[in-house]
C-alpha positions in Angstrom: 17.1 -0.4 -33.8 16.0 3.0 -34.6 13.7 5.4 -32.7 11.2 5.1 -35.6 10.8 1.4 -34.8 10.7 2.0 -31.1 7.8 4.4 -31.3 5.7 2.8 -34.0 3.1 2.2 -31.4 3.8 5.3 -29.3 2.4 8.0 -31.4 3.7 10.9 -33.5 2.3 13.7 -35.6 1.4 16.8 -33.6 2.6 15.2 -30.4 6.1 15.1 -31.9 6.2 18.9 -32.3 8.2 19.7 -29.2 8.4 23.4 -29.9 4.7 23.7 -30.1 4.1 21.9 -26.8 6.8 24.0 -25.1 5.0 27.1 -26.2 1.6 25.7 -25.2 2.9 24.7 -21.7 4.6 28.0 -21.0 1.6 30.0 -22.4 -0.9 28.2 -20.1 1.4 28.7 -17.1 1.7 32.4 -17.8 -2.1 32.7 -18.4 -3.1 31.1 -15.1 -0.2 32.4 -12.9 -0.1 36.0 -14.0 -3.0 37.0 -16.4 -6.2 35.4 -14.9 -7.7 37.2 -11.9 -7.4 35.3 -8.6 -10.8 33.7 -7.9 -12.4 34.7 -4.6 -12.6 31.0 -3.7 -8.8 30.6 -3.8 -8.5 33.6 -1.5 -11.1 32.1 0.8 -9.3 28.8 1.1 -5.9 30.4 1.6 -7.2 32.6 4.4 -9.6 30.2 6.1 -7.3 27.2 6.4 -4.2 29.1 7.5 -2.2 28.9 4.3 -1.8 32.6 4.1 -0.6 32.9 7.7 1.8 30.1 7.1 3.2 31.8 3.9 3.6 35.1 5.7 5.4 33.3 8.6 7.7 31.7 6.0 8.2 35.1 4.4 7.2 33.8 1.0 4.2 36.2 1.0 3.4 39.6 2.5 -0.3 39.2 3.0 -3.3 37.0 2.2 -3.7 38.4 -1.4 0.0 37.8 -2.1 -0.4 34.3 -0.7 -3.3 33.7 -3.1 -1.2 34.9 -6.0 1.5 32.3 -5.0 -1.2 29.7 -5.1 -2.2 30.7 -8.6 1.4 30.3 -9.7 1.3 26.7 -8.4 -2.0 26.1 -10.2 -0.3 27.3 -13.4 2.6 25.0 -12.9 0.3 21.9 -12.9 -0.9 21.9 -16.5 2.5 23.0 -17.8 4.2 20.1 -16.0 1.6 17.6 -17.3 2.2 18.8 -20.9 6.0 18.6 -20.5 5.9 15.2 -18.8 3.5 13.7 -21.5 5.0 15.2 -24.6 8.7 15.5 -23.6 8.7 19.1 -24.9 11.9 19.2 -22.8 13.5 16.0 -21.4 11.4 14.6 -18.5 14.4 14.7 -16.2 14.7 18.4 -17.0 11.0 18.9 -16.4 11.6 17.4 -12.9 14.4 19.8 -12.3 12.1 22.6 -13.4 9.8 22.1 -10.4 12.3 23.1 -7.6 13.8 25.7 -9.9 10.4 27.5 -10.2 9.9 27.0 -6.5 13.2 28.8 -5.9 12.7 31.6 -8.4 9.1 32.4 -7.4 9.8 31.8 -3.7 6.9 29.3 -3.4 8.4 27.6 -0.3 11.1 28.5 2.2 14.5 27.9 0.6 15.6 25.3 3.2 12.4 23.2 2.5 12.6 23.1 -1.3 15.6 20.9 -1.3 14.0 18.5 1.1 11.0 18.0 -1.2 13.4 17.1 -4.0 15.7 14.7 -2.1 13.8 13.1 0.7 13.2 9.4 1.6 11.1 8.7 -1.6 13.8 9.8 -4.1 16.5 7.8 -2.2 14.1 4.8 -2.3 13.7 5.1 -6.1 17.4 5.7 -6.6 18.2 2.5 -4.7 15.5 0.5 -6.6 16.9 1.6 -9.9 20.3 0.6 -8.8 18.9 -2.8 -7.6 17.6 -3.4 -11.1 21.0 -2.7 -12.7 22.7 -5.1 -10.2 20.1 -7.9 -10.8 20.6 -7.7 -14.6 24.4 -7.4 -14.4 24.8 -10.8 -12.6 22.1 -12.5 -14.6 19.8 -13.1 -11.6 16.8 -11.8 -13.6 17.0 -14.9 -15.8 16.7 -17.2 -12.8 13.8 -15.1 -11.5 12.1 -15.5 -14.9 12.7 -19.3 -14.9 11.3 -19.6 -11.3 8.2 -17.5 -11.8 7.2 -18.1 -15.4 9.3 -21.0 -16.7 6.6 -23.5 -16.3 4.2 -21.6 -18.5 3.8 -22.0 -22.3 2.2 -20.1 -25.2 1.0 -16.5 -24.8 -2.2 -16.3 -22.9 -1.2 -18.5 -19.9 2.0 -16.5 -19.1 0.1 -13.2 -19.4 -2.7 -14.2 -17.1 -0.3 -15.8 -14.6 1.8 -12.7 -14.7 -1.1 -10.3 -14.1 -2.8 -12.3 -11.3 0.4 -13.2 -9.5 1.9 -9.7 -9.6 -1.4 -8.2 -8.4 -1.6 -10.6 -5.5 2.1 -10.3 -4.6 1.9 -6.5 -4.9 -0.7 -6.6 -2.1 1.7 -7.8 0.5 5.2 -6.7 -0.4 6.7 -3.7 -2.1 5.2 -3.4 -5.6 8.0 -1.1 -6.4 10.6 -3.7 -5.5 8.8 -6.3 -7.6 8.7 -3.9 -10.5 12.5 -3.4 -10.2 13.0 -7.2 -10.2 10.5 -8.1 -12.9 11.1 -5.3 -15.5 14.4 -6.9 -16.6 12.7 -10.3 -16.5 10.1 -9.0 -19.0 12.8 -7.5 -21.1 14.6 -10.9 -21.2 11.4 -12.8 -22.1 10.7 -10.2 -24.9 14.2 -10.6 -26.3 14.1 -14.4 -26.3 10.7 -14.4 -28.0 11.5 -11.9 -30.8 14.9 -13.5 -31.4 13.3 -16.9 -32.0 10.7 -15.2 -34.3 13.3 -13.3 -36.3 15.1 -14.4 -39.5 18.5 -16.0 -39.0 21.2 -13.4 -38.5 18.8 -10.4 -38.1 16.8 -9.3 -35.1 13.3 -7.9 -36.0 11.9 -6.0 -33.0 8.2 -6.1 -32.0 7.6 -2.7 -30.3 4.0 -3.6 -29.6 5.1 -6.7 -27.6 7.7 -4.7 -25.7 5.1 -2.1 -24.6 2.6 -4.9 -23.9 4.9 -6.7 -21.5 6.1 -3.5 -19.7 2.7 -2.0 -19.2 1.1 -5.3 -18.2 3.6 -5.8 -15.5 3.3 -2.2 -14.3 -0.5 -2.0 -14.3 -0.8 -5.4 -12.6 1.4 -4.3 -9.7 -0.4 -1.0 -9.5 -3.9 -2.6 -9.0 -2.6 -4.9 -6.3 -2.4 -1.9 -3.9 -6.0 -2.4 -2.7 -5.3 -5.8 -1.2 -3.9 -5.2 2.2 -2.5 -2.4 4.5 1.0 -3.8 3.6 0.6 -2.6 0.0 1.6 1.0 0.8 1.9 3.8 3.3 -1.4 5.3 2.0 -3.4 2.4 3.5 -1.7 2.8 6.8 -2.4 6.5 6.8 -6.1 5.9 6.2 -6.1 3.4 9.1 -4.6 6.1 11.3 -7.5 8.5 10.4 -10.0 5.9 11.4 -8.3 5.4 14.8 -8.7 9.1 15.4 -12.5 8.6 15.3 -12.3 5.5 17.6 -13.2 3.1 14.7 -9.9 1.4 14.0 -9.6 -1.3 11.3 -7.3 -4.3 11.6 -5.1 -5.9 8.9 -7.4 -8.9 8.3 -10.6 -6.8 8.1 -9.0 -4.6 5.4 -8.2 -7.8 3.5 -11.8 -8.9 3.6 -12.7 -5.7 1.7 -9.7 -5.4 -0.6 -8.2 -8.8 -1.4 -11.2 -10.3 -3.2 -10.9 -7.4 -5.7 -7.3 -8.0 -6.4 -7.4 -11.1 -8.7 -10.4 -9.7 -10.5 -8.4 -6.5 -11.2 -5.4 -8.7 -12.3 -7.6 -10.5 -14.8 -9.1 -7.2 -16.0 -5.6 -5.9 -16.7 -4.8 -9.0 -18.7 -8.0 -8.8 -20.8 -7.6 -5.0 -21.3 -4.0 -5.3 -22.5 -4.8 -8.2 -24.8 -7.7 -6.3 -26.3 -5.5 -3.2 -26.7 -2.4 -4.8 -28.2 -3.7 -8.2 -29.5 -3.8 -7.2 -33.2 -0.6 -5.1 -33.1 1.7 -7.8 -31.6 3.5 -9.9 -34.2 5.1 -12.3 -31.8 2.2 -14.3 -30.3 4.2 -17.0 -28.5 6.3 -16.3 -25.5 7.4 -19.9 -25.2 10.7 -19.4 -27.1 11.6 -16.6 -24.8 10.8 -18.6 -21.7 12.6 -21.7 -23.0 15.6 -19.7 -24.0 15.9 -18.2 -20.5 15.5 -21.6 -18.9 18.3 -22.9 -21.2 20.5 -20.0 -20.4 19.9 -20.5 -16.8 20.8 -24.2 -17.2 24.0 -23.3 -18.9 24.8 -20.9 -16.1 25.0 -23.8 -13.8 24.7 -23.4 -10.1 24.2 -19.9 -8.7 27.5 -18.0 -8.7 29.0 -15.9 -5.9 27.7 -12.7 -7.5 24.2 -14.1 -7.7 24.2 -15.2 -4.1 25.3 -11.8 -3.0 22.7 -10.1 -5.1 19.9 -12.4 -4.0 21.0 -11.9 -0.4 20.9 -8.2 -0.9 17.3 -8.4 -2.2 16.2 -10.4 0.8 18.0 -8.0 3.2 16.4 -4.9 1.6 13.0 -6.5 1.6 13.4 -7.5 5.3 14.5 -4.0 6.3 11.5 -2.5 4.4 9.2 -4.7 6.4 10.7 -4.5 9.9 12.6 -1.2 9.7 9.6 0.9 10.1 9.8 4.7 10.3 13.3 4.6 11.8 14.8 3.4 8.5 12.1 4.4 6.1 12.2 3.0 2.6 15.2 5.1 1.4 17.7 3.8 3.9 17.5 0.1 3.0 17.2 0.9 -0.7 20.6 2.7 -0.7 22.2 -0.6 0.2 21.7 -1.5 -3.5 24.3 1.1 -4.3 26.8 -0.1 -1.7 26.6 -3.9 -1.4 27.4 -4.7 -5.1 30.5 -2.5 -5.0 31.8 -3.6 -1.7 31.3 -7.3 -2.5 32.7 -6.8 -6.0 29.6 -8.1 -7.9 28.9 -5.0 -10.0 31.2 -2.2 -10.8 30.4 1.3 -9.5 30.6 2.9 -13.0 28.2 0.3 -14.4 25.7 1.1 -11.7 26.0 4.8 -12.4 25.7 4.3 -16.2 22.7 1.9 -15.8 20.5 4.1 -13.6 17.9 6.1 -15.5 18.7 9.5 -14.2 15.9 10.9 -16.4 13.4 8.8 -14.5 14.9 9.7 -11.1 14.9 13.5 -11.7 11.4 13.3 -13.1 10.1 11.6 -9.9 12.0 14.0 -7.6 10.4 16.9 -9.5 6.9 15.3 -9.1 7.4 15.2 -5.3 8.3 18.9 -5.3 5.1 19.6 -7.3 3.1 17.5 -4.8 4.6 19.5 -1.9 3.7 22.8 -3.7 0.1 21.6 -4.2 -0.2 20.7 -0.6 1.6 23.6 1.1 0.1 26.4 -1.1 -3.5 25.3 -0.6 -3.9 24.6 -4.3 -4.7 20.9 -3.7 -7.3 21.7 -1.1 -8.9 24.3 -3.4 -9.1 21.8 -6.2 -10.6 19.2 -3.8 -13.2 21.6 -2.5 -14.1 22.8 -6.0 -14.7 19.2 -7.0 -16.8 18.5 -3.9 -19.0 21.5 -4.6 -19.7 20.0 -8.0 -20.6 16.7 -6.4 -23.2 18.5 -4.2 -24.6 20.3 -7.2 -25.3 17.0 -9.0 -26.8 15.2 -6.0 -23.7 13.0 -5.3 -23.5 14.1 -1.6 -24.3 10.8 0.2 -24.1 7.0 0.0 -22.8 5.4 -3.2 -22.9 8.7 -5.1 -20.5 10.3 -2.5 -18.3 7.2 -2.5 -18.0 7.4 -6.3 -17.3 11.1 -6.3 -14.7 11.0 -3.6 -12.9 8.0 -4.9 -12.9 9.5 -8.4 -11.3 12.7 -7.0 -8.7 10.6 -5.2 -8.0 8.6 -8.3 -7.4 11.7 -10.3 -5.2 13.4 -7.7 -3.0 10.4 -7.2 -1.7 10.7 -10.8 -0.4 14.1 -9.9 0.7 13.6 -6.2 2.1 10.7 -4.3 -0.5 8.2 -3.1 0.4 8.8 0.5 0.1 12.6 -0.1 -3.3 12.2 -1.7 -4.6 10.1 1.2 -3.1 12.5 3.8 -4.7 15.4 2.1 -8.2 13.9 1.5 -8.6 11.7 4.5 -9.3 14.6 7.0 -11.8 16.0 4.5 -13.7 13.0 3.3 -14.1 11.0 6.6 -16.1 13.8 8.3 -18.1 14.3 5.1 -19.1 10.6 5.1 -20.0 10.7 8.8 -22.3 13.8 8.4 -24.4 12.0 5.7 -25.7 9.5 8.4 -25.3 6.6 6.0 -24.5 3.3 7.6 -20.9 2.0 7.1 -19.3 5.4 7.4 -16.5 6.4 7.9 -15.0 3.1 6.6 -16.9 3.3 3.3 -15.6 6.6 2.1 -12.1 6.0 3.5 -11.7 2.6 1.7 -12.9 4.1 -1.5 -10.4 7.0 -1.3 -7.5 4.7 -0.4 -8.3 2.1 -3.0 -8.4 4.7 -5.8 -4.8 5.8 -4.9 -3.6 2.5 -6.3 -4.7 3.5 -9.9 -1.9 5.9 -10.9 -2.0 4.6 -14.4 -2.0 7.5 -16.8 0.8 9.8 -15.8 4.5 8.7 -15.6 4.9 10.7 -12.4 1.9 9.0 -10.7 3.8 6.2 -8.9 7.4 4.8 -8.7 6.2 1.7 -10.6 5.7 3.9 -13.7 9.1 5.5 -13.3 10.8 2.2 -12.8 9.3 0.6 -15.8 10.2 3.6 -17.9 13.7 3.7 -16.5 14.5 0.0 -16.7 12.4 -1.0 -19.7 15.1 -0.9 -22.4 15.8 -3.0 -25.4 18.6 -5.4 -24.5 20.5 -5.0 -27.7 20.4 -1.2 -28.1 19.6 0.2 -24.7 16.8 2.4 -26.1 13.6 2.9 -24.1 10.8 0.6 -24.8 8.1 3.1 -23.8 7.4 6.8 -24.2 6.0 9.1 -21.5 2.9 9.8 -23.7 2.2 6.0 -23.7 1.1 6.2 -20.1 -1.7 8.6 -21.1 -2.4 6.7 -24.3 -2.8 3.3 -22.7 -3.3 4.1 -19.0 -6.2 6.5 -19.0 -8.9 4.0 -20.2 -7.5 1.4 -17.7 -7.9 4.0 -15.0 -11.5 4.5 -16.0 -12.0 0.7 -15.9 -10.3 0.4 -12.6 -12.5 3.0 -11.1 -15.6 1.3 -12.5 -14.5 -2.0 -10.9 -14.3 -0.3 -7.5 -17.6 1.5 -8.0 -19.5 -1.7 -9.1 -17.7 -4.6 -7.6 -16.5 -3.0 -4.3 -19.2 -0.5 -3.5 -22.2 -2.5 -4.7 -21.1 -6.1 -4.2 -18.3 -6.6 -1.7 -19.5 -3.8 0.7 -22.9 -5.6 0.8 -21.4 -9.1 1.2 -18.9 -8.2 3.9 -21.0 -5.5 5.5 -20.0 -3.0 8.2 -19.9 -3.4 12.0 -22.9 -2.2 14.0 -22.4 1.1 15.7 -19.5 2.2 13.4 -21.2 5.4 12.3 -22.5 6.2 15.8 -19.1 5.8 17.4 -17.4 8.0 14.8 -20.1 10.6 15.0 -19.9 10.9 18.8 -16.1 11.5 18.5 -16.7 14.2 15.8 -19.4 15.8 17.9 -17.2 16.0 21.0 -14.4 17.5 19.0 -16.8 20.1 17.5 -18.1 21.0 21.0 -14.7 21.7 22.4 
């Protein structure tokens, strides 16, 4: 299958002019970093919040003005990185490597810290998850997973709605990234069986629209499940920690009362959106042959083999360690078992694992983490947040529903550029006091939930969440090994869904669920008293 076929639905024209976008990206970077004068507001943030002092201590700046100039360099990197990631002006893995390289050459962080941003727990986690996907496919376990989860469904609409709702709900309680690694090969297998049955004898006619539909439907359904419970991600736990600092802690079940009712609705929304987007483009409108073919292949495989038992056991062990391992093991430690266990137990060859991992996706994600660290440590993220909040005040969105909409919108935008946990850690200390000072009942839970929920909607940039990177890395055509999706596809198909997801939170959550569930009496007063005491000290 050729690239022409693969990208029929992915775009072309001016977007395919890599030289143009390389020049545009570099030009914008140089303009912001070295030509534009440094705004006084950037200088103010860098000085007021200690970023200048920190940079001077790190010896990456000589004084406050020099520190502000460093912040401008980071602000220049952001649009350049977005352009490169979206258009592949240079390979996305190379764009990822470009982030620490620029940090080294412009001395944006201490030398010893740059490497840590590029190879911390999160990159090790993604590396292990990608290896896990390779191992699952190699032993054929993905076919059994497909038969177990979707084998009872028929047609097209039923499997799609079952997939969206089930993945959204499951993603609320266990690692959505792990489910993405397990299910991406499953969707590829369903796709292959369906198009093979729909193709002329002896010739395989691919359906790129169906491939993209299945990959993005899985990815987006898992993304939206993040609002359901604190177990969905570290960002939710971080926000719960901020509430505890104001003596208004929220328990697991209470979070579920606010978030879980939204999850199946978001799952249905994803299904309807994807059907509306791709319905007319898809040539293969029946997934039954793919599901039946997988069930038949599974039947011919007979009882689970030794390799399958080992791989399935590895999945259970890794999942258990993610749940009970806590901070001591992190996510990266257990994930790396996916590189070791298949080799030690001789179920998958080491070379096959290395060749199967999408190193482009891995380097891209590592670079995104470095960019997130640069945004946070330079004060660029805080400056962007404060600039946005000033705009909110100017248009009267400074309290109640208006504030919730504005802050969650900011969080939703930022989470596509930074990690969800990083976004919550940055915004939490800002938005909770803002909510308390408005005197509106339900604060600080109302603003905090809105900000945390929005971090689940990293739909429109490939670097926004590991789910996006996993689907990009593992979503390959089974016969040719070519990628099913293009980085620009995330913007093309994900941005409108991001808007719809935010609208769902603004309307269904803020105006319906908040009113039905309500907020505890005295919540605002307790938080305000803690804030007043801290201010008086």
